A tleap script that builds the chain and sets N, CA, C and O, in Angstrom:
source leaprc.protein.ff14SB
mol = sequence {
  NMET GLU LEU LYS LYS GLU SER HIE GLN THR
  PHE VAL ASP VAL VAL LEU ALA ILE LEU GLU
  GLY ARG LEU PRO TRP LEU GLY SER ARG GLN
  ASP GLU PRO VAL SER GLY GLU GLU ILE VAL
  ASP GLN LEU ASN ASP LEU TYR GLN SER LEU
  VAL HIE GLU ARG ASP ARG LYS GLU ARG LYS
  GLU SER ASP SER GLU CSER
}
set mol.1.N position { -6.907 -8.126 1.372 }
set mol.1.CA position { -5.748 -7.599 1.633 }
set mol.1.C position { -5.079 -8.168 2.664 }
set mol.1.O position { -5.787 -8.227 3.669 }
set mol.2.N position { -3.851 -8.666 2.823 }
set mol.2.CA position { -3.165 -9.252 3.872 }
set mol.2.C position { -2.244 -8.386 4.512 }
set mol.2.O position { -1.215 -8.071 3.915 }
set mol.3.N position { -2.550 -7.836 5.987 }
set mol.3.CA position { -1.615 -7.341 6.402 }
set mol.3.C position { -0.635 -8.148 7.280 }
set mol.3.O position { -1.058 -9.245 7.645 }
set mol.4.N position { 0.661 -7.774 7.699 }
set mol.4.CA position { 1.576 -8.733 8.083 }
set mol.4.C position { 1.180 -8.685 9.799 }
set mol.4.O position { 0.900 -7.736 10.532 }
set mol.5.N position { 1.283 -9.976 10.024 }
set mol.5.CA position { 0.709 -10.193 11.593 }
set mol.5.C position { 2.003 -10.100 12.353 }
set mol.5.O position { 2.858 -10.984 12.308 }
set mol.6.N position { 2.110 -9.013 13.043 }
set mol.6.CA position { 3.157 -8.513 14.101 }
set mol.6.C position { 2.488 -8.385 15.327 }
set mol.6.O position { 1.318 -8.003 15.349 }
set mol.7.N position { 3.099 -8.662 16.339 }
set mol.7.CA position { 2.761 -8.275 17.660 }
set mol.7.C position { 2.872 -6.715 17.978 }
set mol.7.O position { 2.085 -6.165 18.748 }
set mol.8.N position { 3.935 -6.025 17.311 }
set mol.8.CA position { 3.972 -4.718 17.362 }
set mol.8.C position { 3.470 -3.882 16.474 }
set mol.8.O position { 3.795 -2.695 16.492 }
set mol.9.N position { 2.855 -4.237 15.832 }
set mol.9.CA position { 1.822 -3.537 14.634 }
set mol.9.C position { 1.202 -2.632 15.242 }
set mol.9.O position { 0.434 -2.992 16.134 }
set mol.10.N position { 1.345 -1.202 14.948 }
set mol.10.CA position { 0.667 -0.223 15.019 }
set mol.10.C position { -0.150 0.384 14.259 }
set mol.10.O position { -0.053 0.306 13.034 }
set mol.11.N position { -1.066 1.070 14.854 }
set mol.11.CA position { -2.098 2.025 13.818 }
set mol.11.C position { -1.409 2.493 12.669 }
set mol.11.O position { -1.788 2.210 11.533 }
set mol.12.N position { -0.313 3.267 12.934 }
set mol.12.CA position { 0.445 3.753 11.692 }
set mol.12.C position { 0.820 2.809 10.850 }
set mol.12.O position { 0.617 3.027 9.655 }
set mol.13.N position { 1.404 1.636 11.222 }
set mol.13.CA position { 1.470 0.464 10.146 }
set mol.13.C position { 0.366 -0.047 9.658 }
set mol.13.O position { 0.339 -0.466 8.501 }
set mol.14.N position { -0.507 -0.080 10.312 }
set mol.14.CA position { -1.711 -0.397 9.492 }
set mol.14.C position { -2.278 0.226 8.470 }
set mol.14.O position { -2.778 -0.376 7.519 }
set mol.15.N position { -2.233 1.829 8.623 }
set mol.15.CA position { -2.661 2.643 8.041 }
set mol.15.C position { -1.878 2.687 6.543 }
set mol.15.O position { -2.425 2.558 5.447 }
set mol.16.N position { -0.551 2.891 6.789 }
set mol.16.CA position { 0.453 2.643 5.630 }
set mol.16.C position { 0.526 1.585 4.721 }
set mol.16.O position { 0.782 1.707 3.523 }
set mol.17.N position { 0.246 0.329 5.439 }
set mol.17.CA position { -0.008 -0.777 4.532 }
set mol.17.C position { -1.307 -0.568 3.712 }
set mol.17.O position { -1.233 -0.931 2.538 }
set mol.18.N position { -2.360 -0.098 4.087 }
set mol.18.CA position { -3.712 0.129 3.605 }
set mol.18.C position { -3.341 0.919 2.312 }
set mol.18.O position { -3.641 0.479 1.202 }
set mol.19.N position { -2.632 2.185 2.497 }
set mol.19.CA position { -2.463 3.388 1.574 }
set mol.19.C position { -1.760 2.606 0.615 }
set mol.19.O position { -2.225 2.550 -0.523 }
set mol.20.N position { -0.500 1.869 0.949 }
set mol.20.CA position { 0.485 1.353 0.164 }
set mol.20.C position { -0.036 0.241 -0.855 }
set mol.20.O position { 0.446 -0.011 -1.959 }
set mol.21.N position { -1.241 -0.430 -0.173 }
set mol.21.CA position { -1.855 -1.535 -0.789 }
set mol.21.C position { -2.892 -0.998 -2.121 }
set mol.21.O position { -2.871 -1.453 -3.265 }
set mol.22.N position { -3.790 0.109 -1.585 }
set mol.22.CA position { -4.355 0.770 -2.441 }
set mol.22.C position { -4.016 1.809 -3.591 }
set mol.22.O position { -4.595 2.081 -4.643 }
set mol.23.N position { -3.010 2.224 -3.073 }
set mol.23.CA position { -2.408 3.399 -3.863 }
set mol.23.C position { -0.974 3.342 -4.162 }
set mol.23.O position { -0.253 4.271 -3.799 }
set mol.24.N position { -0.467 2.267 -4.832 }
set mol.24.CA position { 0.940 1.951 -5.134 }
set mol.24.C position { 2.086 2.999 -5.293 }
set mol.24.O position { 3.253 2.878 -4.923 }
set mol.25.N position { 1.439 4.157 -5.986 }
set mol.25.CA position { 2.480 5.118 -6.380 }
set mol.25.C position { 2.863 5.911 -4.972 }
set mol.25.O position { 3.787 6.724 -4.999 }
set mol.26.N position { 2.256 5.700 -3.942 }
set mol.26.CA position { 2.232 6.706 -2.543 }
set mol.26.C position { 3.855 5.886 -2.233 }
set mol.26.O position { 4.873 6.576 -2.166 }
set mol.27.N position { 3.900 4.475 -2.077 }
set mol.27.CA position { 5.419 4.319 -1.806 }
set mol.27.C position { 6.693 4.457 -2.965 }
set mol.27.O position { 7.875 4.115 -2.951 }
set mol.28.N position { 5.999 4.994 -3.756 }
set mol.28.CA position { 7.310 4.981 -5.240 }
set mol.28.C position { 8.399 6.113 -4.675 }
set mol.28.O position { 7.887 6.991 -3.981 }
set mol.29.N position { 9.306 6.166 -4.809 }
set mol.29.CA position { 10.429 7.014 -4.483 }
set mol.29.C position { 10.838 8.002 -5.760 }
set mol.29.O position { 11.666 8.912 -5.774 }
set mol.30.N position { 9.967 7.507 -6.839 }
set mol.30.CA position { 10.206 8.436 -7.953 }
set mol.30.C position { 9.203 9.467 -8.065 }
set mol.30.O position { 7.992 9.248 -8.020 }
set mol.31.N position { 9.788 10.695 -8.225 }
set mol.31.CA position { 9.272 11.753 -8.039 }
set mol.31.C position { 8.380 12.393 -9.469 }
set mol.31.O position { 8.461 13.505 -9.993 }
set mol.32.N position { 7.563 11.254 -9.812 }
set mol.32.CA position { 6.601 11.082 -11.168 }
set mol.32.C position { 5.423 11.965 -10.825 }
set mol.32.O position { 4.603 11.568 -9.998 }
set mol.33.N position { 5.292 13.160 -11.424 }
set mol.33.CA position { 3.580 13.537 -11.375 }
set mol.33.C position { 2.731 12.628 -11.703 }
set mol.33.O position { 2.840 12.101 -12.810 }
set mol.34.N position { 1.734 12.256 -10.847 }
set mol.34.CA position { 0.691 11.288 -11.107 }
set mol.34.C position { -0.741 12.018 -11.857 }
set mol.34.O position { -1.458 11.560 -12.747 }
set mol.35.N position { -0.836 13.481 -11.025 }
set mol.35.CA position { -1.705 14.111 -11.687 }
set mol.35.C position { -1.936 15.312 -10.847 }
set mol.35.O position { -1.389 15.519 -9.764 }
set mol.36.N position { -2.867 16.152 -11.491 }
set mol.36.CA position { -2.837 17.784 -10.966 }
set mol.36.C position { -3.642 17.780 -9.844 }
set mol.36.O position { -3.548 18.738 -9.077 }
set mol.37.N position { -4.473 16.820 -9.584 }
set mol.37.CA position { -5.391 17.068 -8.526 }
set mol.37.C position { -4.750 17.110 -6.944 }
set mol.37.O position { -3.778 16.533 -6.455 }
set mol.38.N position { -5.777 18.089 -6.356 }
set mol.38.CA position { -5.216 18.408 -5.253 }
set mol.38.C position { -4.979 17.284 -4.002 }
set mol.38.O position { -4.135 17.262 -3.107 }
set mol.39.N position { -6.111 16.347 -4.339 }
set mol.39.CA position { -5.969 15.278 -3.354 }
set mol.39.C position { -4.781 14.082 -3.305 }
set mol.39.O position { -4.409 13.311 -2.420 }
set mol.40.N position { -4.462 14.266 -4.399 }
set mol.40.CA position { -2.919 13.596 -4.530 }
set mol.40.C position { -1.920 14.411 -3.603 }
set mol.40.O position { -1.431 13.719 -2.709 }
set mol.41.N position { -1.553 15.621 -3.628 }
set mol.41.CA position { -0.863 15.989 -2.731 }
set mol.41.C position { -1.129 15.896 -1.368 }
set mol.41.O position { -0.247 15.916 -0.510 }
set mol.42.N position { -2.371 15.792 -1.136 }
set mol.42.CA position { -2.783 15.624 0.386 }
set mol.42.C position { -2.428 14.468 0.941 }
set mol.42.O position { -2.014 14.370 2.096 }
set mol.43.N position { -2.555 13.632 0.234 }
set mol.43.CA position { -2.117 12.091 0.086 }
set mol.43.C position { -0.996 12.160 0.344 }
set mol.43.O position { -0.663 12.309 1.520 }
set mol.44.N position { -0.225 12.089 -0.486 }
set mol.44.CA position { 1.414 12.079 -0.340 }
set mol.44.C position { 1.590 12.827 1.140 }
set mol.44.O position { 2.459 12.391 1.895 }
set mol.45.N position { 0.977 13.664 1.446 }
set mol.45.CA position { 1.602 14.493 2.739 }
set mol.45.C position { 1.105 13.485 3.914 }
set mol.45.O position { 1.961 13.111 4.715 }
set mol.46.N position { 0.054 13.124 4.029 }
set mol.46.CA position { -0.259 12.064 4.824 }
set mol.46.C position { 0.567 10.923 4.953 }
set mol.46.O position { 0.817 10.403 6.040 }
set mol.47.N position { 1.077 10.450 3.662 }
set mol.47.CA position { 1.734 9.419 3.784 }
set mol.47.C position { 3.362 9.351 4.285 }
set mol.47.O position { 3.963 8.372 4.728 }
set mol.48.N position { 3.890 10.812 4.047 }
set mol.48.CA position { 4.920 11.106 4.259 }
set mol.48.C position { 4.953 11.328 5.968 }
set mol.48.O position { 5.935 10.999 6.632 }
set mol.49.N position { 4.003 11.798 6.427 }
set mol.49.CA position { 3.778 12.153 7.965 }
set mol.49.C position { 3.691 10.971 8.567 }
set mol.49.O position { 4.335 10.854 9.609 }
set mol.50.N position { 2.841 9.731 8.056 }
set mol.50.CA position { 2.725 8.413 8.715 }
set mol.50.C position { 4.031 7.883 8.648 }
set mol.50.O position { 4.441 7.197 9.584 }
set mol.51.N position { 4.731 8.109 7.672 }
set mol.51.CA position { 6.246 7.331 7.613 }
set mol.51.C position { 7.361 8.200 8.823 }
set mol.51.O position { 8.300 7.727 9.464 }
set mol.52.N position { 6.952 9.253 8.810 }
set mol.52.CA position { 7.873 9.816 9.851 }
set mol.52.C position { 7.675 9.856 10.979 }
set mol.52.O position { 8.569 10.243 11.732 }
set mol.53.N position { 6.207 9.396 11.553 }
set mol.53.CA position { 5.709 9.216 12.804 }
set mol.53.C position { 6.202 7.720 12.952 }
set mol.53.O position { 6.810 7.401 13.974 }
set mol.54.N position { 5.971 6.860 12.022 }
set mol.54.CA position { 6.395 5.245 12.322 }
set mol.54.C position { 7.789 5.369 12.551 }
set mol.54.O position { 8.212 4.687 13.484 }
set mol.55.N position { 8.567 6.028 11.970 }
set mol.55.CA position { 10.173 5.699 11.943 }
set mol.55.C position { 10.676 6.729 13.424 }
set mol.55.O position { 11.745 6.475 13.980 }
set mol.56.N position { 10.010 7.566 13.795 }
set mol.56.CA position { 10.235 8.324 15.173 }
set mol.56.C position { 9.935 7.495 16.148 }
set mol.56.O position { 10.787 7.413 17.034 }
set mol.57.N position { 8.675 6.645 16.296 }
set mol.57.CA position { 8.488 5.731 17.417 }
set mol.57.C position { 9.311 4.410 17.398 }
set mol.57.O position { 9.616 3.848 18.450 }
set mol.58.N position { 9.680 3.907 16.122 }
set mol.58.CA position { 10.705 3.113 16.061 }
set mol.58.C position { 12.027 3.397 16.750 }
set mol.58.O position { 12.543 2.634 17.568 }
set mol.59.N position { 12.554 4.605 16.338 }
set mol.59.CA position { 13.706 5.242 17.261 }
set mol.59.C position { 13.729 5.296 18.341 }
set mol.59.O position { 14.711 4.936 18.989 }
set mol.60.N position { 12.441 5.854 18.966 }
set mol.60.CA position { 12.343 5.917 20.303 }
set mol.60.C position { 12.049 4.382 21.223 }
set mol.60.O position { 12.030 4.339 22.454 }
set mol.61.N position { 11.877 3.429 20.496 }
set mol.61.CA position { 11.405 2.279 21.093 }
set mol.61.C position { 12.940 1.472 21.199 }
set mol.61.O position { 13.356 0.852 22.178 }
set mol.62.N position { 13.636 1.679 19.888 }
set mol.62.CA position { 15.138 1.502 20.034 }
set mol.62.C position { 16.069 1.927 20.974 }
set mol.62.O position { 16.980 1.287 21.500 }
set mol.63.N position { 15.637 3.407 21.163 }
set mol.63.CA position { 16.715 3.971 22.273 }
set mol.63.C position { 16.121 3.611 23.632 }
set mol.63.O position { 16.902 3.669 24.581 }
set mol.64.N position { 14.948 3.273 23.855 }
set mol.64.CA position { 14.676 2.686 25.439 }
set mol.64.C position { 14.835 1.286 25.644 }
set mol.64.O position { 14.552 0.699 26.689 }
set mol.65.N position { 15.289 0.781 24.627 }
set mol.65.CA position { 15.787 -0.868 24.682 }
set mol.65.C position { 17.069 -0.808 24.811 }
set mol.65.O position { 17.546 -1.902 25.110 }
set mol.66.N position { 18.012 0.238 24.681 }
set mol.66.CA position { 19.428 0.374 24.767 }
set mol.66.C position { 20.016 0.382 26.148 }
set mol.66.O position { 21.232 0.496 26.300 }
savepdb mol mol.pdb
quit
């Protein structure tokens, strides 16, 4: 698995890349039920919180550059 080599890549970016690579349905914008297992819901929640954290950090960095 290759991760993008960027100087500003954060831990959150790395985790998101790993999750998207191993569990491609996590990045899907379709709300299709994958299975009824509780772990799927937990992984989706984790994914969303990591995306939110990444976006929050990017907004904060862009605000500080302005």
